ROTOR-174674 format. One record per residue (C-alpha): residue in one letter; z, x negated, y negated. Coordinates in nm, 4 decimals. Layout:
# residues N
@code:A	pz:Z	px:X	py:Y
...
END
This chain:
# residues 308
@code:M	pz:-2.5001	px:5.3481	py:-3.0168
@code:I	pz:-2.8022	px:5.5297	py:-3.1585
@code:H	pz:-2.7444	px:5.8481	py:-2.9508
@code:P	pz:-2.3635	px:5.8500	py:-2.8863
@code:T	pz:-2.3574	px:6.2089	py:-2.7632
@code:D	pz:-2.6513	px:6.1930	py:-2.5254
@code:S	pz:-2.5853	px:6.3080	py:-2.1726
@code:V	pz:-2.6223	px:6.0909	py:-1.8686
@code:E	pz:-2.9475	px:6.2601	py:-1.7825
@code:Q	pz:-3.0909	px:6.1983	py:-2.1321
@code:I	pz:-2.9983	px:5.8382	py:-2.1320
@code:A	pz:-3.1457	px:5.7999	py:-1.7744
@code:A	pz:-3.4769	px:5.9648	py:-1.8881
@code:R	pz:-3.5018	px:5.7452	py:-2.1910
@code:S	pz:-3.4100	px:5.4192	py:-2.0179
@code:G	pz:-3.6024	px:5.4661	py:-1.6930
@code:L	pz:-3.2883	px:5.4447	py:-1.4862
@code:T	pz:-3.1357	px:5.6864	py:-1.2434
@code:A	pz:-2.8364	px:5.9009	py:-1.3356
@code:D	pz:-2.6209	px:5.7098	py:-1.0866
@code:E	pz:-2.7324	px:5.3747	py:-1.2407
@code:V	pz:-2.6419	px:5.5003	py:-1.5947
@code:T	pz:-2.3056	px:5.6358	py:-1.4708
@code:S	pz:-2.2265	px:5.2948	py:-1.3040
@code:A	pz:-2.3302	px:5.1021	py:-1.6110
@code:E	pz:-2.1105	px:5.3225	py:-1.8402
@code:S	pz:-1.8128	px:5.2669	py:-1.6036
@code:R	pz:-1.8502	px:4.8905	py:-1.6180
@code:L	pz:-1.8803	px:4.9029	py:-1.9999
@code:F	pz:-1.5778	px:5.1206	py:-2.0352
@code:A	pz:-1.3828	px:4.8902	py:-1.8023
@code:L	pz:-1.4723	px:4.5934	py:-2.0236
@code:G	pz:-1.3812	px:4.7772	py:-2.3351
@code:L	pz:-1.7383	px:4.7691	py:-2.4698
@code:L	pz:-1.7541	px:5.1444	py:-2.4745
@code:R	pz:-1.4816	px:5.3828	py:-2.5995
@code:P	pz:-1.4690	px:5.7637	py:-2.6380
@code:S	pz:-1.5658	px:5.8698	py:-2.9913
@code:P	pz:-1.3349	px:6.1016	py:-3.1778
@code:G	pz:-1.6406	px:6.3112	py:-3.2677
@code:G	pz:-1.7467	px:6.3301	py:-2.9045
@code:G	pz:-1.9585	px:6.1053	py:-2.6919
@code:R	pz:-1.9140	px:5.7272	py:-2.6886
@code:V	pz:-1.8951	px:5.4502	py:-2.9434
@code:A	pz:-2.0060	px:5.0876	py:-2.8804
@code:I	pz:-1.7480	px:4.8069	py:-2.9404
@code:S	pz:-1.8372	px:4.4488	py:-3.0322
@code:P	pz:-1.7761	px:4.1877	py:-2.7526
@code:E	pz:-1.5252	px:4.0071	py:-2.9862
@code:S	pz:-1.3259	px:4.3187	py:-3.0417
@code:A	pz:-1.3429	px:4.4118	py:-2.6770
@code:A	pz:-1.2239	px:4.0635	py:-2.5786
@code:D	pz:-0.9332	px:4.0788	py:-2.8201
@code:A	pz:-0.8251	px:4.4202	py:-2.6919
@code:L	pz:-0.8677	px:4.3198	py:-2.3210
@code:L	pz:-0.7079	px:3.9728	py:-2.3382
@code:A	pz:-0.4341	px:4.0343	py:-2.5911
@code:P	pz:-0.1750	px:4.1447	py:-2.3256
@code:L	pz:-0.2553	px:3.8383	py:-2.1140
@code:E	pz:-0.2330	px:3.6056	py:-2.4091
@code:Q	pz:0.1043	px:3.7598	py:-2.5024
@code:D	pz:0.2281	px:3.7143	py:-2.1518
@code:I	pz:0.1167	px:3.3465	py:-2.1450
@code:L	pz:0.2778	px:3.2854	py:-2.4787
@code:Q	pz:0.6093	px:3.4342	py:-2.3542
@code:R	pz:0.5921	px:3.2264	py:-2.0398
@code:R	pz:0.5310	px:2.9107	py:-2.2413
@code:I	pz:0.8263	px:2.9917	py:-2.4622
@code:A	pz:1.0444	px:3.0406	py:-2.1512
@code:M	pz:0.9214	px:2.7137	py:-1.9985
@code:A	pz:0.9910	px:2.5226	py:-2.3202
@code:T	pz:1.3418	px:2.6811	py:-2.3394
@code:T	pz:1.4149	px:2.5960	py:-1.9793
@code:R	pz:1.2891	px:2.2325	py:-2.0254
@code:A	pz:1.5010	px:2.1890	py:-2.3382
@code:R	pz:1.8126	px:2.3245	py:-2.1546
@code:L	pz:1.7577	px:2.0852	py:-1.8618
@code:H	pz:1.6924	px:1.7870	py:-2.0894
@code:S	pz:2.0135	px:1.8658	py:-2.2798
@code:L	pz:2.2019	px:1.7969	py:-1.9534
@code:S	pz:2.0560	px:1.4503	py:-1.9159
@code:G	pz:2.3431	px:1.2886	py:-2.1141
@code:D	pz:2.6057	px:1.4737	py:-1.8920
@code:Y	pz:2.4215	px:1.3654	py:-1.5796
@code:L	pz:2.4025	px:1.0002	py:-1.6706
@code:E	pz:2.7661	px:1.0026	py:-1.7839
@code:A	pz:2.8748	px:1.1631	py:-1.4552
@code:R	pz:2.6717	px:0.9172	py:-1.2561
@code:S	pz:2.8216	px:0.6306	py:-1.4543
@code:M	pz:3.1748	px:0.7617	py:-1.3865
@code:R	pz:3.0858	px:0.8002	py:-1.0190
@code:S	pz:2.9531	px:0.4440	py:-1.0086
@code:A	pz:3.2685	px:0.3131	py:-1.1660
@code:K	pz:3.5011	px:0.4912	py:-0.9280
@code:T	pz:3.3054	px:0.4605	py:-0.6035
@code:V	pz:3.1861	px:0.1195	py:-0.5169
@code:I	pz:3.0438	px:0.2340	py:-0.1807
@code:E	pz:2.8968	px:0.5831	py:-0.1433
@code:V	pz:2.7553	px:0.7269	py:0.1814
@code:V	pz:2.4525	px:0.9530	py:0.1704
@code:E	pz:2.3451	px:1.1336	py:0.4891
@code:G	pz:2.0358	px:1.3357	py:0.5663
@code:I	pz:1.6762	px:1.2420	py:0.5045
@code:D	pz:1.6285	px:1.4806	py:0.2107
@code:N	pz:1.9377	px:1.3569	py:0.0408
@code:I	pz:1.8443	px:0.9946	py:0.0980
@code:R	pz:1.4990	px:1.0527	py:-0.0475
@code:A	pz:1.6476	px:1.2344	py:-0.3549
@code:V	pz:1.8828	px:0.9386	py:-0.4205
@code:I	pz:1.6102	px:0.6748	py:-0.3848
@code:D	pz:1.3754	px:0.8825	py:-0.6069
@code:D	pz:1.6493	px:0.8997	py:-0.8703
@code:L	pz:1.7257	px:0.5276	py:-0.8564
@code:A	pz:1.3598	px:0.4417	py:-0.8693
@code:R	pz:1.2864	px:0.6595	py:-1.1694
@code:T	pz:1.5875	px:0.5420	py:-1.3680
@code:C	pz:1.5745	px:0.1652	py:-1.2966
@code:V	pz:1.4567	px:-0.0336	py:-1.5986
@code:K	pz:1.4472	px:-0.3996	py:-1.5042
@code:S	pz:1.3919	px:-0.4923	py:-1.1391
@code:I	pz:1.3653	px:-0.3763	py:-0.7762
@code:D	pz:1.4113	px:-0.6226	py:-0.4874
@code:A	pz:1.3430	px:-0.4958	py:-0.1390
@code:L	pz:1.3433	px:-0.6138	py:0.2203
@code:T	pz:1.1459	px:-0.4010	py:0.4665
@code:S	pz:1.2506	px:-0.4958	py:0.8194
@code:S	pz:0.9936	px:-0.2787	py:1.0027
@code:R	pz:0.6293	px:-0.1929	py:0.9531
@code:P	pz:0.6088	px:0.0908	py:0.7000
@code:T	pz:0.4926	px:0.4201	py:0.8519
@code:E	pz:0.2111	px:0.6208	py:0.6942
@code:E	pz:0.4663	px:0.8860	py:0.5943
@code:A	pz:0.6827	px:0.6224	py:0.4231
@code:I	pz:0.3706	px:0.4785	py:0.2446
@code:R	pz:0.2703	px:0.8199	py:0.1152
@code:A	pz:0.6194	px:0.8814	py:-0.0083
@code:S	pz:0.6689	px:0.5422	py:-0.1637
@code:T	pz:0.3293	px:0.4612	py:-0.3283
@code:P	pz:0.3506	px:0.7016	py:-0.6285
@code:L	pz:0.7073	px:0.5807	py:-0.7138
@code:D	pz:0.6143	px:0.2142	py:-0.6664
@code:L	pz:0.3094	px:0.2443	py:-0.8946
@code:E	pz:0.5046	px:0.4441	py:-1.1568
@code:Q	pz:0.7706	px:0.1691	py:-1.1669
@code:L	pz:0.5160	px:-0.1050	py:-1.2017
@code:E	pz:0.3409	px:0.0861	py:-1.4884
@code:R	pz:0.6787	px:0.0968	py:-1.6692
@code:G	pz:0.7046	px:-0.2832	py:-1.6391
@code:V	pz:0.9736	px:-0.2935	py:-1.3742
@code:R	pz:0.9567	px:-0.6282	py:-1.1919
@code:T	pz:0.9096	px:-0.5521	py:-0.8215
@code:R	pz:0.9612	px:-0.8006	py:-0.5382
@code:R	pz:0.8954	px:-0.6856	py:-0.1836
@code:V	pz:0.9376	px:-0.8716	py:0.1420
@code:F	pz:0.7761	px:-0.7201	py:0.4588
@code:Q	pz:0.7597	px:-0.8597	py:0.8096
@code:H	pz:0.4474	px:-1.0553	py:0.9146
@code:A	pz:0.3745	px:-0.7605	py:1.1436
@code:A	pz:0.2609	px:-0.5650	py:0.8351
@code:R	pz:-0.0390	px:-0.7917	py:0.8094
@code:K	pz:-0.1688	px:-0.6702	py:1.1463
@code:H	pz:-0.2116	px:-0.2983	py:1.0576
@code:W	pz:-0.4822	px:-0.1660	py:0.8238
@code:T	pz:-0.2697	px:0.0971	py:0.6559
@code:S	pz:0.0040	px:-0.1516	py:0.5806
@code:V	pz:-0.2395	px:-0.4103	py:0.4568
@code:Q	pz:-0.3897	px:-0.1544	py:0.2220
@code:F	pz:-0.0383	px:-0.0618	py:0.1017
@code:L	pz:0.0532	px:-0.4242	py:0.0319
@code:E	pz:-0.2747	px:-0.4911	py:-0.1396
@code:T	pz:-0.2192	px:-0.1856	py:-0.3598
@code:L	pz:0.1211	px:-0.3110	py:-0.4604
@code:A	pz:-0.0055	px:-0.6621	py:-0.5292
@code:T	pz:-0.3019	px:-0.5349	py:-0.7345
@code:A	pz:-0.0700	px:-0.3192	py:-0.9424
@code:G	pz:0.1467	px:-0.6177	py:-1.0220
@code:A	pz:0.4164	px:-0.6333	py:-0.7580
@code:E	pz:0.5155	px:-0.9676	py:-0.5979
@code:V	pz:0.4634	px:-0.9256	py:-0.2282
@code:R	pz:0.5566	px:-1.1627	py:0.0544
@code:T	pz:0.6018	px:-1.1474	py:0.4298
@code:A	pz:0.8590	px:-1.3129	py:0.6613
@code:S	pz:0.8903	px:-1.3629	py:1.0332
@code:A	pz:1.2098	px:-1.1613	py:1.0679
@code:L	pz:1.4306	px:-0.9664	py:0.8324
@code:P	pz:1.7941	px:-0.8587	py:0.9001
@code:S	pz:1.7709	px:-0.5033	py:0.7681
@code:H	pz:1.6148	px:-0.2734	py:0.5084
@code:L	pz:1.7570	px:-0.3472	py:0.1704
@code:L	pz:1.6841	px:-0.2086	py:-0.1810
@code:I	pz:1.8419	px:-0.3510	py:-0.4941
@code:Y	pz:1.7926	px:-0.1676	py:-0.8227
@code:D	pz:1.8578	px:-0.3481	py:-1.1501
@code:R	pz:2.0975	px:-0.5781	py:-0.9647
@code:S	pz:2.3533	px:-0.2941	py:-1.0071
@code:C	pz:2.3079	px:-0.0759	py:-0.7019
@code:A	pz:2.1999	px:-0.1641	py:-0.3480
@code:V	pz:2.0854	px:0.0732	py:-0.0744
@code:L	pz:2.1619	px:-0.0218	py:0.2827
@code:P	pz:2.0994	px:0.1804	py:0.6059
@code:L	pz:2.4086	px:0.2792	py:0.7950
@code:D	pz:2.2190	px:0.2034	py:1.1153
@code:P	pz:1.9261	px:-0.0480	py:1.0829
@code:Q	pz:1.7652	px:0.1064	py:1.3926
@code:H	pz:1.7790	px:0.4557	py:1.2520
@code:T	pz:1.7298	px:0.4376	py:0.8783
@code:A	pz:1.6930	px:0.8161	py:0.8243
@code:A	pz:2.0477	px:0.8828	py:0.9577
@code:G	pz:2.2185	px:0.7718	py:0.6400
@code:V	pz:2.2529	px:0.5006	py:0.3759
@code:A	pz:2.5309	px:0.3351	py:0.1812
@code:L	pz:2.4985	px:0.2931	py:-0.1966
@code:V	pz:2.6787	px:-0.0312	py:-0.2862
@code:R	pz:2.7912	px:-0.0969	py:-0.6431
@code:D	pz:3.0766	px:-0.3474	py:-0.5798
@code:P	pz:2.9928	px:-0.6629	py:-0.7770
@code:A	pz:3.1018	px:-0.9040	py:-0.5127
@code:V	pz:2.9041	px:-0.7269	py:-0.2337
@code:L	pz:2.6051	px:-0.6930	py:-0.4648
@code:N	pz:2.6142	px:-1.0622	py:-0.5427
@code:F	pz:2.6097	px:-1.1458	py:-0.1652
@code:L	pz:2.3235	px:-0.9010	py:-0.1053
@code:Q	pz:2.1242	px:-1.0490	py:-0.3897
@code:Q	pz:2.1727	px:-1.4005	py:-0.2511
@code:L	pz:2.0621	px:-1.2616	py:0.0875
@code:F	pz:1.7438	px:-1.1301	py:-0.0655
@code:E	pz:1.6761	px:-1.4557	py:-0.2469
@code:H	pz:1.7293	px:-1.6394	py:0.0756
@code:Y	pz:1.4490	px:-1.4514	py:0.2562
@code:W	pz:1.2347	px:-1.4358	py:-0.0628
@code:D	pz:1.2328	px:-1.8176	py:-0.0994
@code:R	pz:1.1287	px:-1.8618	py:0.2669
@code:A	pz:0.8666	px:-1.5892	py:0.2758
@code:L	pz:0.4882	px:-1.6348	py:0.2566
@code:D	pz:0.3048	px:-1.4928	py:-0.0366
@code:F	pz:0.0832	px:-1.2083	py:0.0814
@code:A	pz:-0.2257	px:-1.3529	py:-0.0898
@code:E	pz:-0.1553	px:-1.7137	py:0.0025
@code:A	pz:-0.4421	px:-1.8929	py:0.1744
@code:E	pz:-0.4185	px:-2.0983	py:0.4890
@code:Q	pz:-0.2365	px:-2.4300	py:0.4433
@code:R	pz:-0.4575	px:-2.7304	py:0.3547
@code:S	pz:-0.5101	px:-2.9945	py:0.6282
@code:G	pz:-0.2217	px:-3.2521	py:0.6307
@code:A	pz:0.0105	px:-3.0357	py:0.4186
@code:E	pz:0.3653	px:-2.9556	py:0.5349
@code:P	pz:0.3645	px:-2.6074	py:0.6893
@code:T	pz:0.5371	px:-2.3163	py:0.5248
@code:G	pz:0.5641	px:-1.9509	py:0.5891
@code:V	pz:0.4159	px:-1.8310	py:0.9200
@code:E	pz:0.3080	px:-2.1907	py:1.0191
@code:R	pz:0.6620	px:-2.3183	py:0.9809
@code:D	pz:0.8093	px:-2.0287	py:1.1831
@code:V	pz:0.5633	px:-2.0977	py:1.4609
@code:L	pz:0.6286	px:-2.4774	py:1.4474
@code:L	pz:1.0099	px:-2.4270	py:1.4664
@code:M	pz:0.9730	px:-2.1963	py:1.7739
@code:M	pz:0.7207	px:-2.4181	py:1.9318
@code:A	pz:0.9530	px:-2.7196	py:1.8944
@code:A	pz:1.2275	px:-2.5114	py:2.0541
@code:G	pz:1.0054	px:-2.4852	py:2.3660
@code:R	pz:0.8942	px:-2.1247	py:2.3292
@code:K	pz:0.5530	px:-2.0211	py:2.4648
@code:D	pz:0.2856	px:-1.8546	py:2.2549
@code:E	pz:0.3572	px:-1.5084	py:2.3943
@code:A	pz:0.7248	px:-1.5323	py:2.3125
@code:I	pz:0.6470	px:-1.6595	py:1.9588
@code:A	pz:0.3962	px:-1.3792	py:1.9053
@code:H	pz:0.6500	px:-1.1178	py:2.0161
@code:Q	pz:0.9099	px:-1.2554	py:1.7842
@code:L	pz:0.6819	px:-1.2762	py:1.4852
@code:G	pz:0.5050	px:-0.9432	py:1.5514
@code:M	pz:0.1653	px:-1.1208	py:1.5856
@code:S	pz:-0.1027	px:-1.1326	py:1.8535
@code:P	pz:-0.0860	px:-1.4312	py:2.1038
@code:R	pz:-0.4385	px:-1.5288	py:2.0018
@code:S	pz:-0.3264	px:-1.5633	py:1.6389
@code:V	pz:-0.0355	px:-1.7761	py:1.7439
@code:S	pz:-0.2518	px:-1.9953	py:1.9643
@code:R	pz:-0.4866	px:-2.0584	py:1.6655
@code:I	pz:-0.1855	px:-2.1604	py:1.4517
@code:V	pz:-0.0527	px:-2.3883	py:1.7253
@code:A	pz:-0.3923	px:-2.5514	py:1.7624
@code:R	pz:-0.4156	px:-2.6006	py:1.3850
@code:L	pz:-0.0658	px:-2.7585	py:1.3702
@code:M	pz:-0.1390	px:-2.9948	py:1.6584
@code:D	pz:-0.4648	px:-3.1010	py:1.4952
@code:R	pz:-0.2843	px:-3.1675	py:1.1689
@code:L	pz:-0.0190	px:-3.3737	py:1.3484
@code:G	pz:-0.2829	px:-3.5559	py:1.5612
@code:A	pz:-0.0800	px:-3.4500	py:1.8699
@code:E	pz:-0.2220	px:-3.4120	py:2.2233
@code:S	pz:0.0688	px:-3.2032	py:2.3596
@code:R	pz:0.3260	px:-2.9543	py:2.2230
@code:F	pz:0.6040	px:-3.2032	py:2.2994
@code:Q	pz:0.4255	px:-3.4766	py:2.0977
@code:A	pz:0.3642	px:-3.2279	py:1.8146
@code:G	pz:0.7333	px:-3.1496	py:1.8026
@code:A	pz:0.8275	px:-3.5167	py:1.7960
@code:R	pz:0.5829	px:-3.5917	py:1.5128
@code:A	pz:0.6921	px:-3.2880	py:1.3138
@code:A	pz:1.0534	px:-3.4154	py:1.3479
@code:L	pz:0.9513	px:-3.7591	py:1.2247
@code:N	pz:0.7722	px:-3.6019	py:0.9231
@code:G	pz:1.0865	px:-3.4031	py:0.8415
@code:W	pz:0.9153	px:-3.0737	py:0.8989
@code:L	pz:1.1900	px:-2.9366	py:1.1209
@code:S	pz:1.4792	px:-2.9914	py:0.8883
END
């Protein structure tokens, strides 16, 4: 400052400001550390760099200490990973079937299995996924696929009817998952790395509890069950069957029920589809078989070996 000992009135007169304006400006400059009392009286101007160092040094020190604390905590937690994996391995060896109850505990277990699996995930989803389930599942599914985990998912045909479900299936397929749909599935089922399966205790109330199955014999049966439905399911992106070709997937399901004498409404209810969609499939099948009645279509399908 050129006149460090000038009074407020002198500064106001020289700058063309009011005394109140000068006082307010000095207060702001003192608060920012740009002015300090001078040992010889009056004020002394401080460079912005020095003021910044003085003003921010305590905050930077606090941030540094917090980062050190975070790094220390992270290192301590990571040091427990070996003990955790060993404990889980011991638990797996001793407990072939473990019951987990409560939605929060179930989600924690599934989250853990999803994040630690390294090879494959096979899943049957026996009901249309809810928006809440989709929100919870999508980040984990995409993270697994990004890690190169082979993911095979079978949903019911009903998932094709709802926009949110279709978007979810498309997201999975685009990210590299193998997605198929089937007419009916027995239960929810998740198999991680072919070494642990998750089954609901009550298929009608999946949030009530689940069983974690690690018994090799039971796992082998559940894997075969999955493969059974996987082989018979329709690829999500599969186009409509070409004219004259043997029906598979949804068309085969409709044909079998039609041959059994079920009406379109009953078939639609069973497959989770609209009666209009079923009627279109029936018309397409009859045209392919050159049949004039449902009875004749069933007879010709049997002669073609399509019902075996």
